[in-house]
SEKOLNU-537693 format. One record per residue: residue in three letters; x negated, z, y of N, C-alpha, C, O in turn; residue number from 1. Coordinates in pm, whole numbers, padded with zeros to 5 digits, always signed. Layout:
BEGIN
KESE   drendo    neast      nup   nnorth   caeast     caup   canorth    ceast      cup   cnorth    oeast      oup   onorth   bapa
KESE      ALA        X        Z        Y        X        Z         Y        X        Z        Y        X        Z        Y    NUM
...
END
This chain:
BEGIN
KESE   drendo    neast      nup   nnorth   caeast     caup   canorth    ceast      cup   cnorth    oeast      oup   onorth   bapa
KESE      ASP   +01912   -00078   +01982   +01824   +00037    +01996   +01703   +00019   +01902   +01720   +00008   +01780      1
KESE      ILE   +01584   +00017   +01956   +01464   -00017    +01879   +01435   +00090   +01774   +01398   +00057   +01661      2
KESE      GLU   +01451   +00219   +01810   +01429   +00323    +01710   +01521   +00313   +01591   +01480   +00337   +01477      3
KESE      GLN   +01646   +00278   +01618   +01742   +00265    +01512   +01705   +00144   +01422   +01715   +00152   +01300      4
KESE      ASP   +01663   +00038   +01483   +01625   -00084    +01407   +01500   -00054   +01325   +01489   -00099   +01211      5
KESE      GLU   +01406   +00023   +01381   +01285   +00058    +01305   +01323   +00145   +01180   +01274   +00124   +01070      6
KESE      ALA   +01412   +00242   +01204   +01455   +00329    +01092   +01525   +00246   +00989   +01505   +00270   +00870      7
KESE      LYS   +01608   +00150   +01028   +01679   +00063    +00937   +01580   -00021   +00856   +01595   -00038   +00735      8
KESE      ALA   +01478   -00075   +00926   +01378   -00157    +00860   +01303   -00079   +00757   +01277   -00127   +00647      9
KESE      ILE   +01267   +00047   +00793   +01195   +00135    +00696   +01284   +00158   +00572   +01236   +00151   +00459     10
KESE      ARG   +01411   +00184   +00594   +01501   +00205    +00479   +01507   +00086   +00389   +01509   +00100   +00266     11
KESE      HIS   +01511   -00033   +00448   +01514   -00156    +00364   +01382   -00176   +00291   +01381   -00219   +00175     12
KESE      LEU   +01270   -00146   +00357   +01140   -00156    +00293   +01130   -00057   +00177   +01082   -00090   +00068     13
KESE      GLN   +01177   +00066   +00203   +01172   +00167    +00097   +01256   +00123   -00026   +01214   +00141   -00140     14
KESE      ALA   +01372   +00067   +00000   +01456   +00021    -00111   +01386   -00089   -00188   +01389   -00090   -00311     15
KESE      ALA   +01322   -00183   -00117   +01251   -00293    -00185   +01131   -00239   -00263   +01100   -00285   -00373     16
KESE      ALA   +01062   -00141   -00202   +00943   -00083    -00268   +00983   -00015   -00398   +00911   -00029   -00497     17
KESE      VAL   +01091   +00057   -00402   +01141   +00124    -00522   +01169   +00019   -00631   +01153   +00047   -00749     18
KESE      GLU   +01211   -00098   -00591   +01242   -00205    -00685   +01113   -00278   -00732   +01121   -00370   -00814     19
KESE      GLY   +00996   -00238   -00680   +00874   -00300    -00726   +00819   -00408   -00636   +00733   -00485   -00679     20
KESE      ASP   +00865   -00417   -00513   +00814   -00518    -00420   +00680   -00476   -00361   +00674   -00383   -00280     21
KESE      ALA   +00578   -00543   -00400   +00441   -00506    -00356   +00421   -00522   -00207   +00354   -00440   -00145     22
KESE      LEU   +00479   -00626   -00149   +00464   -00648    -00005   +00530   -00531   +00070   +00473   -00481   +00167     23
KESE      ALA   +00646   -00488   +00027   +00716   -00377    +00090   +00631   -00251   +00082   +00621   -00177   +00180     24
KESE      ARG   +00570   -00226   -00034   +00480   -00109    -00048   +00366   -00118   +00049   +00330   -00020   +00114     25
KESE      GLY   +00308   -00238   +00058   +00197   -00257    +00150   +00234   -00233   +00294   +00157   -00172   +00369     26
KESE      LEU   +00352   -00281   +00334   +00397   -00261    +00469   +00427   -00113   +00500   +00397   -00064   +00609     27
KESE      ILE   +00485   -00044   +00404   +00504   +00102    +00422   +00369   +00172   +00436   +00350   +00259   +00521     28
KESE      GLY   +00275   +00131   +00351   +00138   +00187    +00363   +00081   +00162   +00499   +00020   +00251   +00558     29
KESE      SER   +00099   +00044   +00549   +00049   +00010    +00685   +00117   +00097   +00791   +00051   +00145   +00884     30
KESE      PHE   +00247   +00118   +00778   +00316   +00204    +00874   +00266   +00345   +00867   +00246   +00409   +00970     31
KESE      GLU   +00246   +00397   +00744   +00195   +00535    +00732   +00053   +00545   +00784   +00017   +00645   +00846     32
KESE      HIS   -00027   +00444   +00760   -00166   +00442    +00813   -00164   +00446   +00964   -00235   +00526   +01025     33
KESE      TYR   -00084   +00361   +01025   -00068   +00357    +01173   -00027   +00494   +01225   -00072   +00536   +01332     34
KESE      SER   +00058   +00563   +01150   +00106   +00697    +01190   +00008   +00805   +01154   +00035   +00924   +01172     35
KESE      GLU   -00109   +00766   +01101   -00218   +00856    +01060   -00178   +00948   +00946   -00232   +01058   +00930     36
KESE      ASN   -00084   +00903   +00866   -00048   +00972    +00743   -00129   +00913   +00629   -00074   +00843   +00544     37
KESE      TYR   -00259   +00941   +00627   -00353   +00869    +00539   -00327   +00892   +00392   -00346   +00802   +00310     38
KESE      ILE   -00283   +01014   +00358   -00253   +01041    +00214   -00138   +00953   +00166   -00146   +00890   +00061     39
KESE      LEU   -00032   +00949   +00243   +00086   +00865    +00208   +00047   +00718   +00210   +00086   +00642   +00121     40
KESE      ALA   -00030   +00678   +00313   -00069   +00538    +00320   -00148   +00498   +00194   -00124   +00393   +00136     41
KESE      LEU   -00242   +00583   +00153   -00321   +00554    +00034   -00232   +00543   -00086   -00249   +00451   -00167     42
KESE      GLN   -00136   +00634   -00101   -00045   +00628    -00217   +00030   +00491   -00224   +00039   +00429   -00330     43
KESE      HIS   +00081   +00449   -00110   +00153   +00323    -00107   +00061   +00204   -00129   +00096   +00111   -00200     44
KESE      PHE   -00056   +00207   -00068   -00149   +00098    -00088   -00195   +00094   -00234   -00215   -00014   -00289     45
KESE      MET   -00211   +00210   -00295   -00254   +00212    -00436   -00151   +00147   -00524   -00186   +00065   -00610     46
KESE      ILE   -00025   +00179   -00506   +00081   +00119    -00586   +00085   -00031   -00564   +00097   -00108   -00658     47
KESE      ALA   +00074   -00072   -00436   +00079   -00218    -00405   -00042   -00290   -00469   -00029   -00399   -00524     48
KESE      ALA   -00158   -00228   -00459   -00277   -00294    -00518   -00262   -00310   -00665   -00301   -00412   -00721     49
KESE      LYS   -00205   -00207   -00732   -00189   -00213    -00876   -00078   -00312   -00917   -00062   -00345   -01034     50
KESE      LEU   -00002   -00359   -00816   +00096   -00466    -00843   +00038   -00604   -00808   +00107   -00706   -00812     51
KESE      GLY   -00093   -00602   -00771   -00158   -00731    -00743   -00163   -00773   -00598   -00198   -00887   -00566     52
KESE      HIS   -00127   -00679   -00506   -00125   -00714    -00365   -00264   -00703   -00306   -00315   -00593   -00288     53
KESE      GLN   -00324   -00816   -00276   -00464   -00823    -00225   -00480   -00748   -00092   -00575   -00670   -00079     54
KESE      PRO   -00392   -00767   +00007   -00412   -00694    +00134   -00414   -00539   +00115   -00487   -00470   +00186     55
KESE      ALA   -00337   -00488   +00023   -00338   -00343    -00002   -00475   -00300   -00053   -00528   -00198   -00010     56
KESE      LEU   -00532   -00378   -00144   -00668   -00348    -00193   -00767   -00352   -00080   -00856   -00267   -00073     57
KESE      SER   -00756   -00450   +00009   -00848   -00457    +00124   -00831   -00334   +00214   -00930   -00279   +00265     58
KESE      ASN   -00705   -00289   +00233   -00680   -00170    +00311   -00743   -00047   +00251   -00798   +00035   +00325     59
KESE      ILE   -00738   -00031   +00120   -00797   +00080    +00054   -00949   +00075   +00074   -01013   +00178   +00096     60
KESE      LYS   -01007   -00044   +00067   -01150   -00055    +00091   -01184   -00010   +00233   -01283   +00062   +00253     61
KESE      LYS   -01103   -00051   +00332   -01127   -00009    +00470   -01110   +00145   +00484   -01183   +00210   +00559     62
KESE      MET   -01014   +00199   +00412   -00994   +00345    +00418   -01113   +00414   +00358   -01157   +00516   +00409     63
KESE      PHE   -01167   +00359   +00248   -01290   +00416    +00189   -01402   +00412   +00291   -01472   +00511   +00310     64
KESE      THR   -01422   +00298   +00359   -01527   +00281    +00456   -01513   +00379   +00569   -01613   +00427   +00622     65
KESE      ASN   -01390   +00409   +00607   -01361   +00499    +00720   -01348   +00646   +00679   -01322   +00732   +00763     66
KESE      GLY   -01368   +00673   +00550   -01362   +00812    +00504   -01223   +00865   +00472   -01205   +00986   +00459     67
KESE      HIS   -01124   +00777   +00458   -00986   +00825    +00429   -00951   +00801   +00283   -00839   +00832   +00242     68
KESE      ALA   -01042   +00748   +00203   -01024   +00729    +00059   -01159   +00752   -00006   -01263   +00737   +00058     69
KESE      THR   -01156   +00788   -00131   -01283   +00814    -00202   -01324   +00687   -00274   -01249   +00590   -00286     70
KESE      LYS   -01451   +00691   -00322   -01501   +00580    -00402   -01417   +00565   -00531   -01391   +00455   -00579     71
KESE      ALA   -01378   +00681   -00583   -01293   +00678    -00708   -01158   +00616   -00679   -01104   +00544   -00763     72
KESE      ASP   -01101   +00643   -00561   -00976   +00578    -00522   -00989   +00429   -00518   -00905   +00356   -00572     73
KESE      TYR   -01096   +00383   -00454   -01117   +00241    -00443   -01143   +00177   -00581   -01090   +00070   -00611     74
KESE      ALA   -01224   +00243   -00666   -01248   +00194    -00800   -01121   +00184   -00882   -01101   +00086   -00954     75
KESE      GLU   -01036   +00286   -00871   -00905   +00284    -00944   -00817   +00168   -00895   -00754   +00098   -00974     76
KESE      ALA   -00814   +00150   -00764   -00733   +00043    -00707   -00789   -00093   -00749   -00712   -00185   -00780     77
KESE      LEU   -00916   -00106   -00751   -00979   -00232    -00791   -00947   -00264   -00939   -00911   -00378   -00970     78
KESE      ARG   -00960   -00167   -01028   -00925   -00188    -01165   -00781   -00224   -01185   -00749   -00315   -01261     79
KESE      GLY   -00694   -00152   -01116   -00551   -00181    -01125   -00514   -00317   -01071   -00429   -00386   -01128     80
KESE      HIS   -00576   -00357   -00962   -00550   -00489    -00904   -00597   -00597   -00998   -00524   -00693   -01023     81
KESE      GLN   -00721   -00583   -01052   -00770   -00683    -01146   -00682   -00697   -01267   -00659   -00808   -01316     82
KESE      SER   -00632   -00583   -01318   -00542   -00585    -01432   -00416   -00663   -01398   -00371   -00746   -01477     83
KESE      ALA   -00358   -00636   -01280   -00235   -00705    -01241   -00260   -00856   -01226   -00176   -00937   -01267     84
KESE      VAL   -00372   -00892   -01168   -00402   -01034    -01152   -00418   -01104   -01284   -00371   -01216   -01302     85
KESE      GLU   -00486   -01038   -01380   -00500   -01091    -01514   -00367   -01113   -01584   -00347   -01213   -01653     86
KESE      GLU   -00275   -01018   -01565   -00141   -01030    -01626   -00061   -01148   -01572   +00024   -01206   -01640     87
KESE      MET   -00092   -01182   -01444   -00017   -01290    -01379   -00064   -01427   -01424   +00005   -01526   -01401     88
KESE      ARG   -00178   -01434   -01486   -00234   -01564    -01529   -00161   -01621   -01648   -00196   -01729   -01696     89
END
């Protein structure tokens, strides 16, 4: 059953996200964005970006361009992403 598999996949992603998996956060953000839950999508993308996930930062930039995030949101994500990248060096 596809719906059951999707629900199971979401549960696994959520568990990984809680453990700090940036990719899982980004995927949940993408799912929320696709579902037009822009506030939740932004929250997940923001966390992922601050963990150094480049695609999440790009998604926040797109959300800003499309009016679903503010300039301040993008600036915060950019600062957090840069900080995470610096820490990884």
